[in-house]
TORKOL-4160 file (C-alpha; in steps of 0.2 Angstrom, whole numbers, padded with zeros to 4 digits, m for minus):
287
<pt num="1" X="0340" Y="0918" Z="0321"/>
<pt num="2" X="0334" Y="0928" Z="0306"/>
<pt num="3" X="0319" Y="0920" Z="0298"/>
<pt num="4" X="0319" Y="0915" Z="0280"/>
<pt num="5" X="0304" Y="0916" Z="0268"/>
<pt num="6" X="0295" Y="0901" Z="0274"/>
<pt num="7" X="0304" Y="0887" Z="0282"/>
<pt num="8" X="0316" Y="0885" Z="0297"/>
<pt num="9" X="0332" Y="0872" Z="0299"/>
<pt num="10" X="0350" Y="0865" Z="0293"/>
<pt num="11" X="0358" Y="0866" Z="0276"/>
<pt num="12" X="0371" Y="0852" Z="0275"/>
<pt num="13" X="0358" Y="0839" Z="0279"/>
<pt num="14" X="0345" Y="0846" Z="0267"/>
<pt num="15" X="0357" Y="0847" Z="0252"/>
<pt num="16" X="0363" Y="0829" Z="0256"/>
<pt num="17" X="0346" Y="0823" Z="0256"/>
<pt num="18" X="0342" Y="0832" Z="0239"/>
<pt num="19" X="0357" Y="0823" Z="0231"/>
<pt num="20" X="0350" Y="0806" Z="0237"/>
<pt num="21" X="0333" Y="0810" Z="0230"/>
<pt num="22" X="0339" Y="0815" Z="0213"/>
<pt num="23" X="0332" Y="0827" Z="0200"/>
<pt num="24" X="0336" Y="0843" Z="0210"/>
<pt num="25" X="0351" Y="0851" Z="0201"/>
<pt num="26" X="0352" Y="0869" Z="0198"/>
<pt num="27" X="0353" Y="0877" Z="0181"/>
<pt num="28" X="0356" Y="0895" Z="0183"/>
<pt num="29" X="0354" Y="0902" Z="0166"/>
<pt num="30" X="0344" Y="0918" Z="0170"/>
<pt num="31" X="0342" Y="0930" Z="0184"/>
<pt num="32" X="0325" Y="0922" Z="0189"/>
<pt num="33" X="0334" Y="0905" Z="0189"/>
<pt num="34" X="0347" Y="0913" Z="0201"/>
<pt num="35" X="0334" Y="0921" Z="0212"/>
<pt num="36" X="0324" Y="0905" Z="0213"/>
<pt num="37" X="0340" Y="0895" Z="0218"/>
<pt num="38" X="0345" Y="0908" Z="0231"/>
<pt num="39" X="0328" Y="0909" Z="0239"/>
<pt num="40" X="0328" Y="0890" Z="0239"/>
<pt num="41" X="0345" Y="0889" Z="0248"/>
<pt num="42" X="0339" Y="0902" Z="0261"/>
<pt num="43" X="0324" Y="0891" Z="0265"/>
<pt num="44" X="0333" Y="0874" Z="0263"/>
<pt num="45" X="0347" Y="0880" Z="0275"/>
<pt num="46" X="0334" Y="0880" Z="0289"/>
<pt num="47" X="0323" Y="0866" Z="0283"/>
<pt num="48" X="0328" Y="0850" Z="0292"/>
<pt num="49" X="0326" Y="0857" Z="0310"/>
<pt num="50" X="0309" Y="0864" Z="0305"/>
<pt num="51" X="0302" Y="0848" Z="0298"/>
<pt num="52" X="0309" Y="0838" Z="0313"/>
<pt num="53" X="0299" Y="0849" Z="0324"/>
<pt num="54" X="0284" Y="0845" Z="0314"/>
<pt num="55" X="0288" Y="0826" Z="0317"/>
<pt num="56" X="0295" Y="0823" Z="0299"/>
<pt num="57" X="0311" Y="0812" Z="0300"/>
<pt num="58" X="0327" Y="0818" Z="0292"/>
<pt num="59" X="0327" Y="0802" Z="0281"/>
<pt num="60" X="0310" Y="0808" Z="0273"/>
<pt num="61" X="0317" Y="0824" Z="0266"/>
<pt num="62" X="0316" Y="0817" Z="0249"/>
<pt num="63" X="0298" Y="0815" Z="0251"/>
<pt num="64" X="0296" Y="0832" Z="0258"/>
<pt num="65" X="0305" Y="0839" Z="0243"/>
<pt num="66" X="0293" Y="0830" Z="0231"/>
<pt num="67" X="0279" Y="0838" Z="0241"/>
<pt num="68" X="0286" Y="0855" Z="0239"/>
<pt num="69" X="0288" Y="0852" Z="0220"/>
<pt num="70" X="0270" Y="0847" Z="0218"/>
<pt num="71" X="0264" Y="0862" Z="0229"/>
<pt num="72" X="0274" Y="0874" Z="0218"/>
<pt num="73" X="0265" Y="0866" Z="0203"/>
<pt num="74" X="0247" Y="0868" Z="0210"/>
<pt num="75" X="0249" Y="0886" Z="0216"/>
<pt num="76" X="0236" Y="0896" Z="0208"/>
<pt num="77" X="0225" Y="0881" Z="0204"/>
<pt num="78" X="0210" Y="0885" Z="0216"/>
<pt num="79" X="0203" Y="0867" Z="0216"/>
<pt num="80" X="0220" Y="0860" Z="0220"/>
<pt num="81" X="0224" Y="0873" Z="0233"/>
<pt num="82" X="0207" Y="0869" Z="0241"/>
<pt num="83" X="0212" Y="0851" Z="0241"/>
<pt num="84" X="0229" Y="0854" Z="0248"/>
<pt num="85" X="0222" Y="0865" Z="0262"/>
<pt num="86" X="0210" Y="0851" Z="0266"/>
<pt num="87" X="0224" Y="0839" Z="0267"/>
<pt num="88" X="0233" Y="0850" Z="0279"/>
<pt num="89" X="0218" Y="0852" Z="0290"/>
<pt num="90" X="0215" Y="0834" Z="0291"/>
<pt num="91" X="0233" Y="0830" Z="0296"/>
<pt num="92" X="0233" Y="0843" Z="0308"/>
<pt num="93" X="0217" Y="0839" Z="0316"/>
<pt num="94" X="0222" Y="0820" Z="0317"/>
<pt num="95" X="0238" Y="0824" Z="0325"/>
<pt num="96" X="0231" Y="0837" Z="0337"/>
<pt num="97" X="0217" Y="0826" Z="0343"/>
<pt num="98" X="0228" Y="0811" Z="0344"/>
<pt num="99" X="0240" Y="0821" Z="0356"/>
<pt num="100" X="0227" Y="0830" Z="0366"/>
<pt num="101" X="0214" Y="0816" Z="0369"/>
<pt num="102" X="0223" Y="0800" Z="0365"/>
<pt num="103" X="0239" Y="0805" Z="0373"/>
<pt num="104" X="0249" Y="0802" Z="0357"/>
<pt num="105" X="0244" Y="0784" Z="0356"/>
<pt num="106" X="0242" Y="0779" Z="0338"/>
<pt num="107" X="0231" Y="0764" Z="0342"/>
<pt num="108" X="0216" Y="0777" Z="0344"/>
<pt num="109" X="0210" Y="0789" Z="0332"/>
<pt num="110" X="0195" Y="0799" Z="0327"/>
<pt num="111" X="0182" Y="0791" Z="0316"/>
<pt num="112" X="0186" Y="0798" Z="0299"/>
<pt num="113" X="0168" Y="0795" Z="0292"/>
<pt num="114" X="0159" Y="0804" Z="0307"/>
<pt num="115" X="0172" Y="0818" Z="0308"/>
<pt num="116" X="0169" Y="0822" Z="0289"/>
<pt num="117" X="0150" Y="0820" Z="0292"/>
<pt num="118" X="0152" Y="0833" Z="0306"/>
<pt num="119" X="0162" Y="0845" Z="0295"/>
<pt num="120" X="0149" Y="0844" Z="0281"/>
<pt num="121" X="0135" Y="0847" Z="0293"/>
<pt num="122" X="0144" Y="0862" Z="0300"/>
<pt num="123" X="0147" Y="0869" Z="0283"/>
<pt num="124" X="0129" Y="0867" Z="0279"/>
<pt num="125" X="0123" Y="0874" Z="0296"/>
<pt num="126" X="0114" Y="0858" Z="0299"/>
<pt num="127" X="0113" Y="0858" Z="0318"/>
<pt num="128" X="0099" Y="0846" Z="0321"/>
<pt num="129" X="0111" Y="0833" Z="0330"/>
<pt num="130" X="0123" Y="0845" Z="0337"/>
<pt num="131" X="0122" Y="0864" Z="0338"/>
<pt num="132" X="0140" Y="0872" Z="0342"/>
<pt num="133" X="0132" Y="0887" Z="0349"/>
<pt num="134" X="0120" Y="0879" Z="0361"/>
<pt num="135" X="0129" Y="0862" Z="0364"/>
<pt num="136" X="0147" Y="0867" Z="0365"/>
<pt num="137" X="0148" Y="0865" Z="0384"/>
<pt num="138" X="0144" Y="0846" Z="0382"/>
<pt num="139" X="0161" Y="0843" Z="0372"/>
<pt num="140" X="0173" Y="0845" Z="0387"/>
<pt num="141" X="0165" Y="0832" Z="0398"/>
<pt num="142" X="0164" Y="0820" Z="0383"/>
<pt num="143" X="0182" Y="0823" Z="0379"/>
<pt num="144" X="0186" Y="0819" Z="0398"/>
<pt num="145" X="0176" Y="0804" Z="0398"/>
<pt num="146" X="0184" Y="0797" Z="0382"/>
<pt num="147" X="0201" Y="0801" Z="0387"/>
<pt num="148" X="0200" Y="0794" Z="0405"/>
<pt num="149" X="0192" Y="0778" Z="0398"/>
<pt num="150" X="0206" Y="0776" Z="0385"/>
<pt num="151" X="0220" Y="0780" Z="0398"/>
<pt num="152" X="0212" Y="0768" Z="0410"/>
<pt num="153" X="0212" Y="0754" Z="0397"/>
<pt num="154" X="0230" Y="0758" Z="0391"/>
<pt num="155" X="0238" Y="0762" Z="0408"/>
<pt num="156" X="0227" Y="0753" Z="0421"/>
<pt num="157" X="0242" Y="0742" Z="0426"/>
<pt num="158" X="0253" Y="0756" Z="0429"/>
<pt num="159" X="0240" Y="0765" Z="0439"/>
<pt num="160" X="0237" Y="0750" Z="0450"/>
<pt num="161" X="0256" Y="0747" Z="0452"/>
<pt num="162" X="0259" Y="0765" Z="0457"/>
<pt num="163" X="0245" Y="0764" Z="0470"/>
<pt num="164" X="0251" Y="0748" Z="0477"/>
<pt num="165" X="0269" Y="0755" Z="0478"/>
<pt num="166" X="0263" Y="0770" Z="0488"/>
<pt num="167" X="0252" Y="0759" Z="0500"/>
<pt num="168" X="0266" Y="0747" Z="0503"/>
<pt num="169" X="0279" Y="0761" Z="0505"/>
<pt num="170" X="0269" Y="0770" Z="0518"/>
<pt num="171" X="0271" Y="0755" Z="0530"/>
<pt num="172" X="0290" Y="0755" Z="0529"/>
<pt num="173" X="0301" Y="0761" Z="0544"/>
<pt num="174" X="0306" Y="0779" Z="0543"/>
<pt num="175" X="0293" Y="0784" Z="0530"/>
<pt num="176" X="0283" Y="0799" Z="0534"/>
<pt num="177" X="0268" Y="0808" Z="0525"/>
<pt num="178" X="0264" Y="0826" Z="0521"/>
<pt num="179" X="0246" Y="0832" Z="0521"/>
<pt num="180" X="0247" Y="0832" Z="0502"/>
<pt num="181" X="0250" Y="0813" Z="0501"/>
<pt num="182" X="0268" Y="0815" Z="0497"/>
<pt num="183" X="0279" Y="0802" Z="0507"/>
<pt num="184" X="0297" Y="0805" Z="0512"/>
<pt num="185" X="0311" Y="0798" Z="0522"/>
<pt num="186" X="0324" Y="0809" Z="0530"/>
<pt num="187" X="0342" Y="0804" Z="0525"/>
<pt num="188" X="0350" Y="0819" Z="0532"/>
<pt num="189" X="0342" Y="0832" Z="0544"/>
<pt num="190" X="0346" Y="0850" Z="0540"/>
<pt num="191" X="0348" Y="0863" Z="0553"/>
<pt num="192" X="0344" Y="0878" Z="0543"/>
<pt num="193" X="0327" Y="0888" Z="0541"/>
<pt num="194" X="0313" Y="0883" Z="0530"/>
<pt num="195" X="0312" Y="0891" Z="0513"/>
<pt num="196" X="0300" Y="0905" Z="0509"/>
<pt num="197" X="0293" Y="0910" Z="0492"/>
<pt num="198" X="0307" Y="0922" Z="0488"/>
<pt num="199" X="0321" Y="0910" Z="0494"/>
<pt num="200" X="0333" Y="0904" Z="0481"/>
<pt num="201" X="0336" Y="0886" Z="0483"/>
<pt num="202" X="0351" Y="0877" Z="0476"/>
<pt num="203" X="0349" Y="0859" Z="0476"/>
<pt num="204" X="0354" Y="0842" Z="0468"/>
<pt num="205" X="0341" Y="0829" Z="0464"/>
<pt num="206" X="0339" Y="0812" Z="0456"/>
<pt num="207" X="0323" Y="0806" Z="0449"/>
<pt num="208" X="0319" Y="0787" Z="0449"/>
<pt num="209" X="0305" Y="0776" Z="0444"/>
<pt num="210" X="0298" Y="0764" Z="0457"/>
<pt num="211" X="0309" Y="0750" Z="0450"/>
<pt num="212" X="0324" Y="0760" Z="0454"/>
<pt num="213" X="0329" Y="0766" Z="0436"/>
<pt num="214" X="0335" Y="0784" Z="0436"/>
<pt num="215" X="0327" Y="0795" Z="0423"/>
<pt num="216" X="0335" Y="0812" Z="0428"/>
<pt num="217" X="0349" Y="0818" Z="0439"/>
<pt num="218" X="0356" Y="0835" Z="0441"/>
<pt num="219" X="0373" Y="0827" Z="0446"/>
<pt num="220" X="0373" Y="0817" Z="0430"/>
<pt num="221" X="0370" Y="0834" Z="0421"/>
<pt num="222" X="0385" Y="0841" Z="0430"/>
<pt num="223" X="0378" Y="0855" Z="0441"/>
<pt num="224" X="0366" Y="0859" Z="0454"/>
<pt num="225" X="0349" Y="0867" Z="0451"/>
<pt num="226" X="0344" Y="0884" Z="0458"/>
<pt num="227" X="0325" Y="0887" Z="0459"/>
<pt num="228" X="0312" Y="0896" Z="0470"/>
<pt num="229" X="0296" Y="0889" Z="0477"/>
<pt num="230" X="0287" Y="0899" Z="0464"/>
<pt num="231" X="0294" Y="0889" Z="0450"/>
<pt num="232" X="0282" Y="0877" Z="0441"/>
<pt num="233" X="0289" Y="0860" Z="0445"/>
<pt num="234" X="0278" Y="0845" Z="0448"/>
<pt num="235" X="0268" Y="0848" Z="0464"/>
<pt num="236" X="0275" Y="0834" Z="0474"/>
<pt num="237" X="0293" Y="0840" Z="0472"/>
<pt num="238" X="0288" Y="0857" Z="0478"/>
<pt num="239" X="0278" Y="0851" Z="0492"/>
<pt num="240" X="0293" Y="0842" Z="0499"/>
<pt num="241" X="0305" Y="0856" Z="0496"/>
<pt num="242" X="0293" Y="0868" Z="0505"/>
<pt num="243" X="0296" Y="0857" Z="0521"/>
<pt num="244" X="0315" Y="0854" Z="0519"/>
<pt num="245" X="0326" Y="0864" Z="0530"/>
<pt num="246" X="0343" Y="0870" Z="0523"/>
<pt num="247" X="0356" Y="0856" Z="0523"/>
<pt num="248" X="0342" Y="0842" Z="0522"/>
<pt num="249" X="0343" Y="0827" Z="0511"/>
<pt num="250" X="0326" Y="0818" Z="0509"/>
<pt num="251" X="0320" Y="0803" Z="0498"/>
<pt num="252" X="0303" Y="0808" Z="0492"/>
<pt num="253" X="0289" Y="0797" Z="0486"/>
<pt num="254" X="0277" Y="0805" Z="0474"/>
<pt num="255" X="0259" Y="0798" Z="0470"/>
<pt num="256" X="0255" Y="0800" Z="0452"/>
<pt num="257" X="0243" Y="0814" Z="0455"/>
<pt num="258" X="0258" Y="0824" Z="0463"/>
<pt num="259" X="0270" Y="0819" Z="0449"/>
<pt num="260" X="0265" Y="0820" Z="0430"/>
<pt num="261" X="0247" Y="0814" Z="0434"/>
<pt num="262" X="0236" Y="0805" Z="0421"/>
<pt num="263" X="0246" Y="0813" Z="0406"/>
<pt num="264" X="0264" Y="0807" Z="0409"/>
<pt num="265" X="0277" Y="0817" Z="0400"/>
<pt num="266" X="0274" Y="0823" Z="0381"/>
<pt num="267" X="0290" Y="0813" Z="0376"/>
<pt num="268" X="0283" Y="0797" Z="0383"/>
<pt num="269" X="0298" Y="0795" Z="0395"/>
<pt num="270" X="0286" Y="0795" Z="0410"/>
<pt num="271" X="0270" Y="0785" Z="0408"/>
<pt num="272" X="0253" Y="0791" Z="0414"/>
<pt num="273" X="0249" Y="0787" Z="0432"/>
<pt num="274" X="0267" Y="0784" Z="0437"/>
<pt num="275" X="0272" Y="0786" Z="0455"/>
<pt num="276" X="0290" Y="0793" Z="0456"/>
<pt num="277" X="0305" Y="0793" Z="0468"/>
<pt num="278" X="0316" Y="0809" Z="0471"/>
<pt num="279" X="0331" Y="0811" Z="0481"/>
<pt num="280" X="0333" Y="0829" Z="0485"/>
<pt num="281" X="0348" Y="0837" Z="0493"/>
<pt num="282" X="0346" Y="0855" Z="0498"/>
<pt num="283" X="0363" Y="0863" Z="0497"/>
<pt num="284" X="0360" Y="0881" Z="0502"/>
<pt num="285" X="0348" Y="0895" Z="0502"/>
<pt num="286" X="0350" Y="0912" Z="0495"/>
<pt num="287" X="0340" Y="0929" Z="0494"/>
């Protein structure tokens, strides 16, 4: 897709949103008026998709347009530009930290007061409490400690339930265990060879939570999947596949550390510490 001058998304929705917001009618009296309008249309035609990628809802396009209007007015005013840049930095920092440390959980956030105090000391080179050149190695362990504590508080019950499920499941008839900790039950024993790293594997799969609710299925998607053992799928899935002869069907039980771990999925569909169940049907191997 050809990039326009500064945005990126879908015209009809954007234009509909402008009419709802009011006050944004073209008046093309001069060449500059026309040029301004045409540049606006080029950007607006891609606007909705872009802002949705940034987390802005399509119902908030009117507010976005008001922000663009105010930004156009403050361009060239150094004080206002600095203020706007600071606003952007603050929002981006808050969103980035919230996702990377707090797993997108809005209950937790940085201390605004202490963050700003740190920024000021950094600008002033006041490194009495923390020196970013000497003490940077201490940040990662602190991030891990804070993150693990919050995840344990927030998802402790999910973790305990996953561990109990795996322990109880291991005692069931027909359930076996791979060295990695992945459990499996053979539904159909294949008679072919085991795959190698270069084998293309065509398969069907169905992913379920431990309560039996399906979250993904290749059959529901309409076609099998073809992968190799070099693909970057969740580790427990690949562990099982590595041990499945051609023609096999297994029910596979993944402990959370062999599934999506302590992070879950970015969309929140699979929570942190979730044990998962997959039915994997190996249809055929290829070169």
